[in-house]
C-alpha positions as CSV (number, residue, x, y, z in Angstrom):
1,M,140.9,114.8,81.1
2,A,137.7,114.6,79.6
3,E,134.3,114.7,81.9
4,K,132.4,111.9,81.6
5,K,129.1,113.6,80.8
6,T,126.3,111.4,82.5
7,K,123.0,111.0,80.0
8,M,119.4,112.9,82.0
9,L,116.0,111.6,81.4
10,K,113.3,114.3,81.4
11,V,110.9,112.6,83.5
12,T,107.3,114.0,83.6
13,W,104.6,113.3,85.6
14,V,101.3,113.1,83.3
15,K,98.6,110.7,85.0
16,S,97.1,111.0,88.5
17,A,98.4,108.5,91.5
18,I,94.9,108.5,93.2
19,G,93.1,105.0,93.1
20,Y,96.0,103.4,93.0
21,N,98.8,101.9,95.2
22,K,100.0,104.5,98.1
23,K,103.9,103.0,97.1
24,Q,103.3,104.3,93.8
25,S,102.5,108.2,95.0
26,L,105.5,107.8,97.3
27,I,107.7,107.3,94.2
28,I,106.6,109.8,92.4
29,E,106.8,112.0,95.3
30,A,110.7,110.6,96.0
31,L,111.6,111.3,92.3
32,G,111.1,115.1,92.9
33,L,107.7,115.6,91.3
34,K,104.8,117.9,92.9
35,K,102.2,118.6,90.8
36,L,100.7,116.7,87.5
37,G,102.6,118.4,84.8
38,Q,105.3,118.9,85.8
39,S,108.6,118.0,84.7
40,K,112.3,116.8,86.2
41,L,115.7,116.6,84.8
42,L,116.7,113.0,86.9
43,P,120.3,110.8,86.0
44,D,120.3,107.7,83.9
45,N,121.7,105.7,86.8
46,E,119.5,102.3,88.0
47,S,118.2,103.5,90.9
48,V,116.1,106.1,88.9
49,R,115.2,103.9,86.0
50,G,114.2,100.9,88.9
51,S,111.8,103.5,90.7
52,L,110.8,104.8,87.2
53,F,109.5,101.4,85.7
54,H,107.0,101.2,88.9
55,V,105.2,103.9,88.1
56,Q,105.7,103.8,84.1
57,H,101.8,104.1,83.5
58,L,101.9,107.4,85.3
59,V,105.2,109.1,83.5
60,K,106.3,110.0,80.6
61,V,110.0,109.3,80.2
62,E,112.4,111.3,77.3
63,E,116.2,110.5,77.4
64,V,117.6,113.9,77.0
65,K,121.8,114.8,76.2
């Protein structure tokens, strides 16, 4: 059987969470981002998309195949 390739999202933290709701800072941390400018590859699923929706003004998202 052929393996099903999962889509990945490259998430880059581009704007500080200072001055925003504490929940947004916790979401950034939950996504695995520790430093401003850091990028991380995350699976493209509903739970990650939901988290990204809440912090869309703080991160840059690119689709990676």
